[in-house]
C-alpha positions as semicolon CSV with decimal commas, in nm:
position;residue;x (nm);y (nm);z (nm)
1;M;24,959;3,891;26,871
2;I;24,619;3,936;27,012
3;E;24,374;3,663;27,112
4;E;24,183;3,696;26,783
5;D;24,500;3,622;26,589
6;V;24,560;3,309;26,792
7;K;24,205;3,186;26,723
8;R;24,260;3,232;26,350
9;V;24,567;3,012;26,341
10;V;24,463;2,669;26,220
11;R;24,679;2,378;26,317
12;G;24,815;2,193;26,019
13;P;24,955;1,843;25,995
14;S;25,306;1,979;26,059
15;D;25,206;2,129;26,395
16;L;25,403;1,944;26,665
17;E;25,115;1,931;26,913
18;E;24,894;1,779;26,645
19;Q;25,161;1,521;26,561
20;I;25,201;1,435;26,930
21;D;24,825;1,387;26,965
22;Q;24,813;1,164;26,658
23;L;25,107;0,956;26,782
24;K;24,945;0,914;27,124
25;K;24,627;0,790;26,957
26;Q;24,832;0,553;26,743
27;V;25,010;0,416;27,052
28;E;24,675;0,357;27,224
29;L;24,541;0,178;26,917
30;L;24,850;-0,042;26,888
31;Q;24,837;-0,126;27,259
32;R;24,473;-0,227;27,228
33;K;24,549;-0,444;26,924
34;C;24,846;-0,607;27,103
35;R;24,622;-0,693;27,400
36;Q;24,366;-0,845;27,163
37;A;24,636;-1,046;26,987
38;G;24,775;-1,164;27,321
39;K;24,431;-1,281;27,432
40;A;24,380;-1,461;27,101
41;I;24,716;-1,636;27,141
42;L;24,628;-1,751;27,492
43;D;24,289;-1,877;27,373
44;L;24,455;-2,070;27,089
45;D;24,712;-2,221;27,326
46;L;24,434;-2,336;27,558
47;N;24,243;-2,485;27,265
48;N;24,562;-2,653;27,140
49;M;24,623;-2,816;27,479
50;G;24,266;-2,946;27,483
51;L;24,307;-3,093;27,136
52;K;24,635;-3,263;27,234
53;K;24,462;-3,426;27,531
54;E;24,180;-3,543;27,307
55;I;24,428;-3,689;27,055
56;D;24,607;-3,873;27,336
57;R;24,278;-4,013;27,464
58;L;24,169;-4,128;27,118
59;S;24,511;-4,280;27,048
60;E;24,497;-4,479;27,371
61;E;24,144;-4,592;27,293
62;N;24,255;-4,698;26,943
63;D;24,544;-4,898;27,089
64;N;24,309;-5,068;27,335
65;L;24,069;-5,163;27,057
66;K;24,356;-5,307;26,852
67;L;24,460;-5,520;27,149
68;I;24,105;-5,643;27,199
69;L;24,069;-5,734;26,830
70;K;24,411;-5,903;26,827
71;G;24,308;-6,107;27,135
72;K;23,984;-6,215;26,969
73;Q;24,168;-6,317;26,651
74;N;24,422;-6,522;26,847
75;G;24,141;-6,693;27,039
76;K;23,964;-6,802;26,719
77;E;24,272;-6,956;26,559
């Protein structure tokens, strides 16, 4: 084969080098998506912890208000 023959050969989808290139690109894409998903999970966990703290604070405040109202009702009777 001469150089001109090599230039004429067009790689098809069954060419192993082409498949390797496509698989490498797919791996890179999947790695990028996994990193994005991991970051989203961490962000949601952080948000979840903040919401739990807020629920605890509101629950304690609600309990305190109930005690205050109960004390006022007992004082009026």
